N, C-alpha and C positions, 0 to 999 in steps of 0.2 A: 486614678494613679497620679501622683504628684510629679510634675515635670521639674527636673533639676536645672539650675542655671548653667549656662555655658561658661566654663572657666578655662582660661588659657594661662599656663604658667610660663613665664619668660625668665631665662637664666641670664643674669647680668654679670659683667666682669669689668675690671679696671685695666685700661691701657695707659701706659705712661712713657713720656720722653724723659722725664725726671720727676722728682716728688712735687715740684711746683706746677707741672703741666701734665694733668691727668684727665682722662676722658672715659666715660662709661659706654660700654658696648654690649652687644647681645650675642649669645652663643646659641647655635643650633646643632644638635647632635643627631646623626643619622647612622643607620646601619643598612648596608646594601644586601642584595639577595644572597651573597656569599657569606654573610655574617661579619664582614669587616666594618669597623666603625670609623666614622669621619666626624671631625668637629670643625664647624665653620663659624667665623665670627666677623662682625662688621661694627664699625664705630664712625661717628661723624667727628672729624678733626677740623675745627674752624669751619671753612666753607666747603670742605670736601669730605668724601666718605672713603674709608679704607677698609679692605677686607682681606681675609686669608682663609685657607683651609689647611688642616693638618691631621695627623693620626692621633695625637694626644692634646689635651688641654694645655700642658706646659709648652709644647712646641708651638701651638697656636699663639699663646701669650708672648713668647719670644719673637715670633714673626711680626705680630702686630705692634709690639713695642719698638722693634727696629724700623718698621714702615712709618710709625708715628714720628720717630726721631728724624728720619730722612725727609718726611713731609715738612716738619717744622724748622729743621736746621740746615738741610741741604737743598731746599727749594724743589723737592720732588714734584713734578708736574707744574713747575713754575713757568716753563716755556710751553707755549701753546702748541709748538711743533708745526709740522706741515699738515695742512688740511686741504681737502678738495670738496667741491660741491657737486653732488649728483642728484638730479631731480629735486632741486631746491632744498636739499638736506646736506648739511656740512658733516663730513666724516674726517676723523683723525687718521692720518696715515702712519701706521706702526712702522 
């Protein structure tokens, strides 16, 4: 019996702040035990990674476009914020 190669298909999409600042991300589609579908997406924007989840691909795209714009234009996560060290590990205080 011939063994088939392991192939993994990845669905990619475009996240944009505007037409000159675009980034390629990855979509993961899941269905829970109740049959409800969820779409998750993540993309690297400059030095950071943004992600979101939604019920539809359109909603996910809008969420990630908005987060991308906030990251690039509004300095989202630009402030390191308050941190504390516990057992020699630094934690961000939400």
